[in-house]
N, C-alpha and C positions, 0 to 999 in steps of 0.2 A: 525271697521274698513272695509272699504271696499276694494278687491285686484281686478285688471281690466289687464289683460294678455294683453301682446303686442310684434305685429313686428313689427321689425325697422330696416331697410335697414345698413348696413353700407357702409363705401367709396368704397367696394369693390363686393354691390349689393347684399352681404349676408346677411341672416336672425338672428339676434341679439331676442332672445327670451328676454322679459321683463315683471315686472308685479312695477303697478302704486298703492300703498298701497297708501289710500282716510283716513282723519280722519270721522268720526259719520254723521260729517253733509256733507260731500266729496265735501266741500269747504274748500278746504288747503285753507291758510294766502302766504306760500310760498312751492318750488318746492326743490329739494333737489336730487340729484344721488348717489346713493351707487354703487364700484368697491367695487366687492371680492375681498378674496388674492390668491394670485396663486395656479395655479391646482385648484383652489375651484369651486364654483357656487354659483347662487343669490338666492338656495333653503337650503344652508347652513343654521342650527336653526341662529348662530349668527348672522347672514344678515338677517335674517324671522325678529329677539327679536330686533334688534336695530330699522329695519325700520315700526315695527308694532308701536314702542316703542315713535317712535318720530313722529306719526299719532296723539299722545296723547298732543304733544305741536305745533300743528294748520298746519304740513309740510305734501304735499303730495311728496312720498319716491318712486323713482325708483330703483328700484332692474335692474339689468339683468347681463344674460353671457357672460363673453367676447368671441372672436371666438373660435370654436374649443372645445368651452369648455359647460359642459349642455347639455342643448338643444337650443343650437345657432349655425350657419349649419358655414364648415370650418376642418381646419384638426389645431389640436392643436401645431401643427408646426411651423402653420400661426398667432399665437396669441403672436406673438413676443412682445416686452413693446411697443416700437412705436405705432401696431397694436393697443394696448390696449387703446392708447392715442388717434389714430385717432377714436376707438367705444367708446370712452366717447363723443368726440365732436362728432357722427353721431347722438348719445340719447341724447344726451343738442339739439342739432338741432332740431330730431324730438321734444320732448318735450315744447321749446320754439314754436315751428308749428303752435304744435297740443292744447296746454295749454298753460305753461306761464314759461318767458326765466328760469331756475334753478340758487337760487341764493346759496346752499351750495351744495357743491362737502365732501363726505365723501369716504374715503378709509382703506381698511382693507388687513396689509402684502402690498406685492408689490403693492396693487391697493391705498395702501395710497400714495407710489410713483407715480400711474400714477392719481393720482386726484389734484397733486403738479402741475405736469406738464401742464394738459388739464386749470387748475384755472391760468397759467399764459396768457394762449391764449382765455381765458373768462371774460369779462367784466365784464358782467351782475352775476356772481359770487364773493359773497360780503364775502364768509367765507369759512373758510376747515380745515376737521379735520381728524388728521389720528389715526390707532389703528394698534400699532404693527410693524410700516413700517420702510423700511429699510431705512439708512440716503445716499446711494449709489444705484444704478439700478445694479451693477455690483456685488452685495453681493449675486443676489440670486446668480450668477454660483456657490455658494456655495457646492449648494442641490442636485447638478451632475455633480460637475467635473472630482471626480471619476471615472462617470461611461461612459463619454466620451474618456476621453485623447485621443489619437492621431487620430481620429477617422473626418474623412472627407467626409462624406458622412453621410443619414440619422443614426439615430441608437436608440434605443427605451432606455426610463431611464427609472426609476421608483421615484415616487413620493408618500410619504405615499401610499405604496404597490399597488401605481395603476400602470399599466403601459403607457406611452408616447414617442410618435415619434416625435423627433425633428434633425433638418439639423443644420449646421453650421450657417447656417443667422441668425438660431435661436438666434445663441449664440451670436453671432457676434451682435448682435443690444444691447445685453445690455452695452455695453461699449459705445453707441452713445450720451448717454443723460447722460449730464451733470447735475444732480439733486442738487448738492449741489449750483450750481455758479445760477440754475434756483432758490434754495428756499430764493438765498440770496435778488433776484429781482421783490419775487413775493408782496410782502407788501398789506397782505392782511391776514387778521385776521387769526390766525393761532394758532389749538388747536389741539396738540400731546400727545396719548394717547400710556402709554407701559404700563408692566409689568414689575418689577425688577429683577423678575425670568426666564423670557421670555427666551426659549432654543435652539430658530430656529433664533430668530432673538433681538438679545442679547441688553440689556439695553443703551448702550452706541450709539447705531443707533437713541437714543430719544434723546441723549446729543447733537451729530453732528446736528440733522434737530433742536433744539433749539437755538444752537449757529449761526447757520445758518442764521435764520427769524429772520425779522425786526420784534419789534414790531408794533400791538398788536401781542403778542403769547402766550399761556399757555400751564402748564404742568398737565397732571393728571394722576399717580399711580395708576394700577389697582392693585396694591399690588402681589396675590397669582394665579393671574389669569393665565389659559394656551394661547398659540397661538393663538387655534383660539377659545378663548372663548368657552370652552363647555358646562362648567357653566352658565346655563340659568342664577342666580342673575347678572352674570358679563354682561352679552350680555345687559339684562334690563338694569342695571348701566349707562355702556357708553351710549344708547340710554336715557338715564333722563338725563347724563350729560351734552352731547351738546345740549340736546333741551335748558338746562339752561342757557347755556354756551351763544349759540349764540343769545341770547333777547338781550343781550349788544351791538349788532351789528346790528339788525336790526328792522325800525321803530314798537313800537307798533300797532298792527289792533285788533280792535275791536272785538269779537268774534262773528262766525255769525253761527246763529244756525238752524237747523233743522228746519222743519214747524211743528210747538208742539200744529199744533189745538187748540189752547187758553188754551192750559193747561200747568203746571209748566217746566217741567220738559218731555223732550223724551228720551227712552232708542232706542239703535241697535244692533241688537244679527243678525249677517250673519251665519245663520248657515252651510253655504259650506266653510268657510273658516276661523274661527275664533272659530270652538268650543264652548265653552260656554263664550268666553271671548267679555263681552259686554261691547261698547259706551257712555255714559248718558255725556247728558251736562243740564245744565238749563242756562238762557241767559249771566250767567258772569263765569261756570268754568264749567270744564270737569271732569270727572272721569271714575275708568275703574269697574267693576263688572266682578265676574272669581268664579270659583268653585276649590278649591283644591287637587292635583295629584290625592290624596286618593279617591276621586270620579270619577275621569275622567276628571280635567280639568286639566289650564295651568296656574294656581296662579300667574296670571299676575296681580290679586286686589284682595279689600275684599271678601268674598261672600252675596247673599242677607242678612243674618243673622247675620252678622257682619255688613252692612252697619244699620239694624233695631238696633243689640246694639246699634253702633254708634250714629244716630238718639236721641236715648233714653239717650247715657251719656252727651254730648253735650245741649241738652235741658235741662237736669239734674242742671248741672255745670251754665248755662245760668241765671236759674231760679234762682238757690242758688246766685248770683253774686246778680243781680238787687233787691231780700229781704235784702241779710245784706248791701248792700248801703241804701236802703231807711230806715231799720233801725240804722244807723252808728254804726254797727259791725263790731267784725276787722276780718271779713275773711279776708284771703290774699290769699289761696290756695284750689282749692276743686281734689280732687283725685274720676273720677268716674269708679265703676271696674262693668261692668256686662256682662250677658249671659245668653243664649236661651236654655230650652231643652225641650225635652218632657215628662214629669216625671206623673206616674199613678197616679189617685186620690186616692185609699189607702195609696201610698208614702208619699200624699199629706198630708191625712189626714184628708180628705173633706168631704161630705157627699153628692153626683151626687145622680141623677136619677138613669144614668144611669153609670157605672161608667166607667171608661177607660182613656187614657193618654189624657192629659192636655197640652198645650203650659203654661209653666214657665219660668219665667224671676225675675231672681237674680238682684241686685245692692248695690252693697256697696258702703257709704262714707268714705273720708279722711278727713277731715277737717284740714286746717293750718290753726291758729291766735289764738289771746289769747283771747278766746270763754269761758265762762261758760257752765257747766254744762246742765242746762237750756235752755240757747243758743242752744247748739248742738242738743238737743231733735225736737226744732221747727223748724231747717233746714230742721231735717229728716222730719219732718211731711211735710214740703213744699216742699223735694225734691217729694214728691208723686203728686204733684199740676203744676208738668210742666207738658205744652199742650203735650209733646207725650207722656207722662206717663197715662194721662188719656185717650188720641185716644185711645191708647194699650187698656189699662184696661176698655174700654168700649164699645158697642158693636157698629160696625162700619157699615154702611150704604154702599155697592158697587153698581157704576151701569160702568157695560161694555158694548159698544160700539164696533161693526166693523163699519170699516170706509175706504170707495174704494179709490184704486192708486189714 
């Protein structure tokens, strides 16, 4: 994926820091805006993970910092809820002007309430997804009510061990938005995602949002995820669920490929942004390769050798299916277990001119069906004749060349 840094002016002419995440082909089918949680920023791991996961579903995703947060200009005391909505509208206007009108809004925690309110003002928005969102905006005041007491001037509060300066206007603004009423009138597809064990915004909020919303509406439980989705697997899951859910409401668009230079597949790795996470596409499919965390990767997708194993397993099973069908044998299911390793020629008991480590592939087959032993042995032989098996086992001639930008 490609991440582009943006500076967007809000209604007060303050610069909001934003990042546009693009799919591997840099040509998104649709655009989405992500609103982060209260007192957080767009660089929260969950925000980045969800945004980048959505790029694999063809979205260009804008994640930005609200006024006074992250690297955006302004003071936190100016980042009251109605200002958050205005920031969202400013971001939407910028993306509409420079790219294409966003059609999906995603909000985390208070950002979820903000995207519901903003979506009601944006005709181009076709769907809304919330994550751990409150059912009422005033719910957020609980986080600091005990700290402000009867103060009538600016006061420093602590949220998540971080100090923030607020004023009476900041506090009063939370009571100005009737979120339940807005939700009832929204009339746009709404996906509500919430963890039953969320201790910051309780699950009852999801129930209230769902009851207030009109169909089409959906609820997905996040099981034991915490409010900030600190477990990377939870945020990736959220991104994939949103990407799958929204397809029902958006017209299907044929995948636009990167220029493949006449080849069958193109891979793209932005080493400045994505560590080892690599986007790959064929004419009809998109997939991700990565390295496991044990070697410094983010484990967003299978490793290169796992894809090699997958190619061998897939080709083997398909070849056995075709052979069994041609013979009219009762082969009902095939399990192919594959592994790659480097093993020493001595351990493999192979006599070579220069002893050393060799590539070693292991393939195990489980054949389900009414087959006799002779048929099973024949299928085992055929398994070694699949095209990928033959490619790996034979000498391969490579041709590598450089192409200009």
